[in-house]
C-alpha positions, -999 to 999 in steps of 0.1 A, spaced: 155 80 149 119 79 158 104 63 189 74 40 190 43 32 210 46 6 237 38 -27 219 21 -39 252 -5 -11 249 -41 -20 250 -54 -34 217 -84 -12 213 -89 25 219 -124 39 213 -129 75 203 -149 84 233 -122 93 258 -119 127 272 -90 150 267 -61 143 291 -74 108 300 -61 73 290 -81 42 283 -70 7 293 -100 -13 282 -116 -12 317 -117 23 331 -104 58 327 -77 73 350 -61 108 351 -26 107 336 -9 120 367 -24 94 390 3 69 401 -2 35 414 10 20 447 28 -14 445 53 -36 462 68 -42 428 103 -27 425 94 -14 390 69 10 406 99 32 415 111 33 379 96 61 358 76 48 328 93 60 296 61 58 276 42 79 302 69 105 300 63 107 263 25 109 268 20 75 252 15 48 279 -19 32 272 -17 7 301 -24 34 327 -32 17 360 -21 -17 347 14 -3 340 39 -16 366 61 15 362 59 48 379 36 74 363 51 107 375 66 137 357 91 162 369 96 197 354 127 190 335 113 159 317 79 176 311 96 204 291 115 178 269 84 159 259 63 187 245 50 179 210 54 141 217 19 135 203 34 134 168 61 109 177 45 82 155 43 105 124 65 91 96 86 113 74 65 130 48 72 121 12 69 144 -17 67 115 -42 48 82 -40 46 50 -61 17 26 -65 16 -8 -81 -11 -11 -108 -16 -42 -129 20 -52 -125 34 -17 -133 47 10 -110 30 44 -112 50 74 -99 30 104 -84 42 139 -75 26 170 -60 -11 174 -69 -14 137 -75 3 143 -109 15 111 -127 51 117 -136 62 83 -148 50 47 -153 75 19 -150 68 -16 -164 87 -48 -155 98 -49 -191 116 -16 -186 140 -32 -161 163 -62 -160 180 -77 -129 209 -101 -123 223 -119 -93 261 -116 -93 282 -141 -72 305 -150 -57 319 -117 -45 343 -109 -17 327 -108 18 335 -71 22 322 -60 -13 307 -25 -14 284 -7 -37 314 13 -51 335 -18 -57 307 -35 -75 300 -5 -97 337 -4 -105 336 -41 -115 306 -35 -138 321 -4 -154 354 -22 -160 335 -46 -183 321 -16 -202 287 -19 -185 276 18 -182 250 18 -155 235 49 -138 248 58 -103 213 54 -88 212 17 -98 195 -5 -71 220 -28 -55 213 -52 -26 240 -74 -10 235 -108 7 265 -117 29 273 -153 39 302 -165 61 330 -159 36 314 -146 4 286 -124 -7 263 -119 -37 246 -88 -51 212 -83 -67 215 -55 -93 184 -40 -109 188 -15 -138 162 4 -157 174 -11 -190 158 -42 -205 191 -52 -222 213 -49 -191 209 -86 -180 218 -99 -214 248 -76 -217 260 -84 -182 257 -121 -189 278 -118 -221 306 -97 -205 308 -113 -170 297 -149 -179 262 -163 -175 255 -190 -151 241 -216 -175 250 -246 -155 269 -252 -122 306 -250 -126 338 -249 -106 355 -215 -104 390 -217 -90 396 -180 -95 363 -170 -77 353 -149 -108 318 -136 -104 292 -150 -127 258 -136 -136 223 -151 -132 195 -132 -148 164 -131 -126 128 -118 -127 125 -87 -106 91 -76 -94 83 -39 -89 75 -28 -54 54 2 -46 53 24 -15 32 11 13 -1 29 17 -31 31 39 -51 5 21 -24 -21 15 -4 -44 38 29 -29 49 57 -51 60 86 -29 71 83 -37 108 100 -66 127 96 -82 161 130 -91 175 137 -112 207 166 -130 223 171 -149 256 176 -128 287 208 -135 306 201 -163 331 218 -186 354 213 -220 371 207 -221 409 210 -252 431 190 -253 463 203 -279 488 179 -293 515 182 -317 544 146 -328 542 131 -346 512 96 -334 522 106 -297 522 124 -302 489 92 -316 474 72 -287 487 96 -261 473 97 -280 440 59 -278 437 58 -241 446 82 -232 419 65 -253 393 30 -239 399 44 -203 399 38 -196 436 75 -190 441 91 -165 417 125 -149 416 125 -112 410 89 -116 400 98 -140 372 87 -176 369 116 -201 366 120 -237 356 124 -263 383 136 -299 381 126 -327 404 147 -331 436 178 -353 431 196 -371 458 234 -372 459 256 -360 487 228 -335 493 191 -334 484 191 -308 456 165 -288 436 178 -273 404 163 -240 391 169 -228 355 161 -196 337 168 -177 368 175 -140 360 213 -134 358 210 -104 381 195 -126 409 216 -128 441 215 -154 469 194 -129 488 169 -126 459 165 -164 458 160 -167 496 134 -138 495 113 -159 471 110 -188 495 91 -188 528 112 -192 559 98 -226 567 110 -238 533 145 -222 534 173 -244 519 205 -252 538 225 -233 512 222 -218 477 247 -223 449 247 -198 420 259 -208 386 276 -184 361 254 -162 339 249 -172 303 264 -138 294 274 -107 312 265 -78 288 238 -54 300 205 -51 280 214 -18 263 248 -31 251 231 -62 237 205 -41 220 231 -19 204 249 -50 191 218 -65 176 207 -31 162 239 -29 143 231 -61 125 199 -45 112 215 -12 102 241 -31 82 213 -43 60 195 -10 55 185 23 72 159 21 100 131 45 108 133 34 144 145 8 169 129 3 203 133 -20 232 101 -32 250 104 -24 287 94 -58 300 116 -73 327 93 -102 336 97 -123 304 124 -148 297 132 -131 264 142 -95 257 120 -80 231 125 -52 206 109 -38 175 125 -23 144 111 -6 113 131 -3 81 127 25 56 126 -1 28 104 -32 27 131 -52 8 155 -46 37 130 -58 62 124 -90 43 161 -95 40 166 -90 77 139 -116 85 155 -141 61 191 -137 71 189 -128 109 162 -151 121 177 -181 141 212 -165 137 238 -170 164 242 -142 190 277 -128 193 274 -125 231 256 -159 237 268 -187 214 242 -212 228 212 -190 219 196 -178 187 181 -145 177 144 -145 167 132 -121 140 96 -121 127 83 -99 99 52 -79 110 25 -71 85 6 -39 91 -24 -23 75 -35 13 84 -67 31 75 -78 67 80 -115 71 83 -138 101 90 -146 103 127 -184 102 122 -181 71 100 -158 55 126 -184 60 153 -210 44 131 -189 13 123 -173 9 157 -197 -18 169 -189 -39 138 -152 -34 143 -155 -44 180 -174 -76 170 -143 -88 151 -117 -80 178 -120 -114 196 -114 -133 163 -85 -111 155 -69 -117 189 -74 -155 184 -54 -151 151 -27 -132 171 -36 -99 155 -35 -65 173 -60 -39 164 -58 -2 176 -79 29 168 -67 63 177 -72 100 169 -53 114 139 -29 139 154 -33 166 127 -62 176 124 -75 156 153 -112 162 149 -121 148 115 -104 114 113 -96 82 132 -67 60 123 -72 22 124 -43 -2 125 -42 -40 123 -9 -59 125 4 -94 131 31 -118 120 8 -138 96 5 -122 62 -27 -141 53 -44 -133 86 -36 -96 83 -47 -95 47 -81 -111 57 -85 -87 85 -76 -58 62 -103 -69 38 -128 -72 66 -121 -36 77 -122 -23 41 -157 -39 36 -169 -24 69 -156 10 59 -173 7 25 -208 8 40 -237 3 16 -247 24 -14 -283 37 -11 -305 21 -37 -341 16 -46 -342 -18 -63 -313 -17 -87 -313 21 -91 -289 42 -71 -306 69 -51 -294 104 -60 -307 138 -67 -289 167 -85 -299 190 -57 -275 171 -34 -246 186 -53 -251 218 -33 -254 224 4 -291 232 3 -323 222 20 -324 187 6 -289 179 21 -300 194 54 -332 172 54 -310 142 45 -287 148 75 -317 151 98 -330 118 85 -296 102 93 -297 115 128 -333 102 133 -324 67 120 -289 64 136 -272 62 102 -243 83 88 -251 93 52 -220 102 32 -224 121 0 -202 114 -30 -208 142 -56 -183 128 -81 -199 94 -82 -234 107 -76 -242 83 -48 -250 81 -11 -233 56 12 -249 45 45 -230 35 76 -246 19 107 -264 -13 115 -278 -33 86 -313 -29 99 -310 9 103 -294 13 69 -322 -6 51 -348 14 70 -330 47 62 -328 37 25 -365 35 22 -369 69 38 -343 84 15 -362 71 -16 -394 88 -4 -375 121 4 -359 123 -30 -391 115 -48 -408 145 -31 -382 169 -44 -390 181 -79 -361 205 -84 -339 201 -115 -301 207 -120 -289 234 -144 -253 243 -153 -247 278 -167 -211 282 -181 -196 316 -177 -176 337 -201 -148 359 -190 -170 390 -185 -197 370 -167 -171 353 -145 -158 387 -135 -193 400 -128 -201 371 -105 -169 376 -85 -176 413 -80 -210 410 -65 -231 393 -91 -235 361 -71 -251 380 -43 -276 395 -68 -284 360 -81 -289 346 -46 -311 375 -36 -333 371 -67 -343 335 -58 -336 314 -27 -299 316 -19 -295 278 -15 -307 273 -51 -277 292 -66 -241 283 -62 -208 291 -79 -187 262 -91 -151 275 -91 -136 241 -95 -150 235 -130 -136 244 -164 -151 267 -176 -164 282 -143 -201 280 -140 -232 290 -120 -252 260 -108 -289 263 -103 -309 237 -84 -345 246 -88 -374 250 -112 -373 259 -149 -386 293 -139 -357 298 -115 -333 289 -143 -349 313 -167 -347 341 -141 -309 335 -136 -304 335 -174 -323 368 -177 -302 385 -150 -269 373 -166 -280 385 -200 -290 419 -187 -263 422 -159 -251 456 -148 -218 468 -163 -206 483 -130 -209 460 -99 -228 475 -69 -214 452 -43 -183 431 -39 -184 395 -27 -165 396 5 -155 365 24 -137 362 57 -109 337 67 -134 312 79 -153 310 46 -148 280 23 -131 292 -9 -153 267 -29 -188 272 -16 -182 307 -1 -201 298 31 -186 293 66 -164 262 63 -180 230 77 -154 207 93 -128 232 82 -93 224 70 -67 249 60 -41 244 33 -5 254 36 -12 285 15 -37 297 41 -70 290 25 -100 274 42 -122 246 28 -151 225 40 -138 190 44 -164 178 19 -156 207 -6 -119 199 -4 -125 162 -13 -148 173 -41 -121 197 -54 -96 168 -55 -120 144 -73 -133 170 -98 -97 174 -110 -99 138 -124 -130 145 -145 -114 172 -167 -98 165 -201 -64 175 -190 -35 161 -169 -46 157 -132 -29 181 -108 -48 193 -78 -43 230 -71 -58 255 -46 -87 276 -58 -83 303 -31 -86 340 -39 -113 333 -64 -92 308 -83 -61 330 -84 -40 311 -59 -33 281 -81 -7 266 -57 -2 229 -64 -11 209 -33 17 185 -22 11 148 -17 16 150 21 -10 178 23 -35 158 2 -29 127 23 -33 147 55 -67 161 46 -83 132 27 -94 98 41 -75 68 31 -101 57 6 -104 92 -9 -66 96 -13 -62 62 -30 -92 69 -52 -76 102 -62 -44 84 -72 -63 57 -91 -84 82 -110 -53 103 -118 -36 72 -133 -68 64 -153 -68 100 -166 -31 97 -176 -38 65 -195 -67 81 -213 -47 111 -223 -16 91 -235 -29 65 -260 3 70 -281 24 57 -252 4 30 -235 -23 6 -246 -45 -18 -226 -44 -55 -234 -71 -63 -261 -83 -94 -241 -118 -89 -227 -118 -79 -190 -80 -82 -187 -70 -47 -177 -33 -51 -181 -14 -26 -202 19 -23 -221 42 3 -236 37 9 -273 67 -1 -294 72 12 -330 91 -20 -339 67 -50 -340 74 -72 -310 52 -99 -294 47 -95 -257 30 -121 -235 4 -104 -213 13 -112 -177 -24 -111 -168 -41 -132 -194 -9 -149 -209 -20 -141 -245 7 -127 -268 0 -92 -279 18 -72 -307 31 -39 -292 31 -23 -327 -4 -30 -340 -20 -39 -306 -36 -71 -318 -32 -108 -309 -21 -123 -342 2 -150 -330 30 -159 -355 14 -139 -383 30 -106 -394 12 -73 -388 5 -70 -425 -8 -105 -430 -31 -101 -400 -44 -68 -413 -51 -85 -447 -69 -114 -430 -89 -93 -405 -101 -68 -431 -110 -95 -457 -84 -83 -482 -67 -117 -480 -98 -136 -489 -106 -112 -518 -71 -116 -532 -73 -154 -530 -106 -153 -548 -92 -132 -577 -61 -154 -579 -83 -185 -583 -104 -168 -610 -74 -159 -632 -54 -191 -624 -26 -177 -601 -10 -201 -575 17 -194 -549 50 -213 -548 47 -238 -519 83 -230 -509 87 -192 -511 51 -181 -516 59 -162 -549 27 -159 -571 30 -180 -603 9 -179 -634 9 -207 -661 6 -193 -696 13 -224 -717 34 -256 -717 34 -286 -695 25 -288 -657 61 -287 -646 69 -252 -632 102 -239 -621 102 -210 -595 130 -185 -591 137 -200 -557 148 -232 -575 118 -253 -566 104 -278 -593 67 -277 -589 38 -299 -601 12 -274 -611 -17 -298 -605 -11 -307 -568 17 -281 -560 41 -308 -548 78 -297 -550 108 -317 -561 146 -313 -562 149 -319 -600 128 -317 -632 129 -355 -639 115 -363 -605 87 -339 -612 80 -355 -646 80 -390 -631 55 -379 -605 32 -363 -631 32 -394 -653 25 -417 -624 0 -396 -604 -17 -375 -631 -14 -397 -662 8 -373 -681 28 -341 -679 0 -319 -690 2 -318 -729 -31 -327 -745 -25 -346 -779 -53 -352 -804 
């Protein structure tokens, strides 16, 4: 079980704190500095401080002091928030579920039409997964062992939601167990099946709202206290002091009723902490206001907080596995608060639905409160965070008014390059709006001149132009982020500064006349470049003009310079020496992509160093190749080839870059598998479907237009062949020929008929009697003759 950060921690943590210090929104204080207080809690050690996570610092009422034994046990607590790493991920895309594995490789695409789900009820209260599987198999329903089954338990009965990756399962289960077509009495309590639509849920991610966390609270144990007075004036004064909060019991505000007169003049206090003694009550009242005597009522319940917490936690674990459960150490409130996080979002929603307002086993007169918490997290480069921090701060007040909590903190590993932003609250709409606001702020603005994007091919290398661009950013107070894959620059900072910087960038790029040349390398040329040839090329012209692109296929030398520079490099390659004179030697700090000392270095698990920018470019370049996307290490001059796992990619990429990698990998997969999936033919729809060899009409869930999964057209009730004839013009041509030679189709069975001689009464092989003039059909020959004589003046014989 993992532990969590104190929910009472300050709601904003800027990145400017020094190492070993805490920020409480007002001032900095050394971690070991303790506070002096008359509060009894100041003698209790703060559990969050001992873990290195208390953000309240001087405002924390608990003791901030470590001893040697505890200090040893909390080493490494900085990663206490890190969730278990997952080797596989899923993402929802246009109603489908895309499965990703190591290297951002798409392994599977699941569509809602691939699944079917049923609700089975009623079932015995103590039904288990095994008993339900046995029930289904006893009716010859062979379902896989990994079938998704979720139970909902009521007072005496339960029901189960069963989802199977088989589109025919719901129909088969309905036939064999009995479909719930209409309400009916069931004396034998035999389970019946209700087919339902089952949406596909993806893993939460850094750019989407996550709702696996819950806020939980229940009433603290309390008691009633009666204060008896001999003087009505004193009773009124005490009553007023308790009501305005001047008098508190164990530092907690209590409810106070108006004085009542009976045998004694009595003031009744409610919501008094159950642990309060007569001495605690008297300590809260000044001596001049002391009552004649104090009467203590019985506590609402007698269990301690830890036991209550364990009892409530068991309710949650009976629904599904938890990532963590944590009590909030607040003894001043009237309610005990806790937080829980499920491993599965469906379980969290089920817990909120079934446990909120439920009765407490240890306090029958009180209810449990369970609220679903929506969370969105973002990972953003530290330099971009510093540029957008003022914009984020400007929104904090509004978020607080919407009961949202925003935090920003350093990413634990690696700490230098990223900040993690988190927004959470109990309102889905408010969190979604705040998430969109943060996303827009993080997007910055694309540098443009008019409608044209500002870009220069020389920016693909780390040369003079890039250096001048960064100097310009420092001068204007703008962070300029380069995206080599999209060939664009994004600007971060105030709107005024970005617009001013944009003008400067346009002038800077216009002054640079260099061109971009790619020179593909054959096997022998590639070997020559690795064994010292690159040094020869860089020595011949300016080193920054020549780079080696090891991520491309085929490998290539990139020249950013004049046509003369390009011709010089081509001449050297064509007349290269057979035996290399000097080896290209790199040390452990050199980036394996650009072969320079790594800038903002990151290191892969296989031990190779990258510039942060080069690593992102490596990942994105994998999506531009005409092959299945799978990001691999290019260390050791491309010989490493280790596939980079999803946790490693997610660790070293920003949230936006990681999600873009998955999105582009999916797009590449769709492009390379046209025989498996097709996009909806409606303009700007974007939905897709699985190709079916058997013609089958499928209503697109996005645009609601029926699409044939065999011929991929929208031909309504027509057959594929008929639509093909109509769309190609073959149908009209055939009809024209038939009219010319006098062929007509039977109105009943569409069989082509030709009249050679005789009257206008025609008989088709389907049995229809047809008037050849107007193609009206009759059940018998005489009826047809009567019609022709009446309507057409004869049966079609022309007598002289």
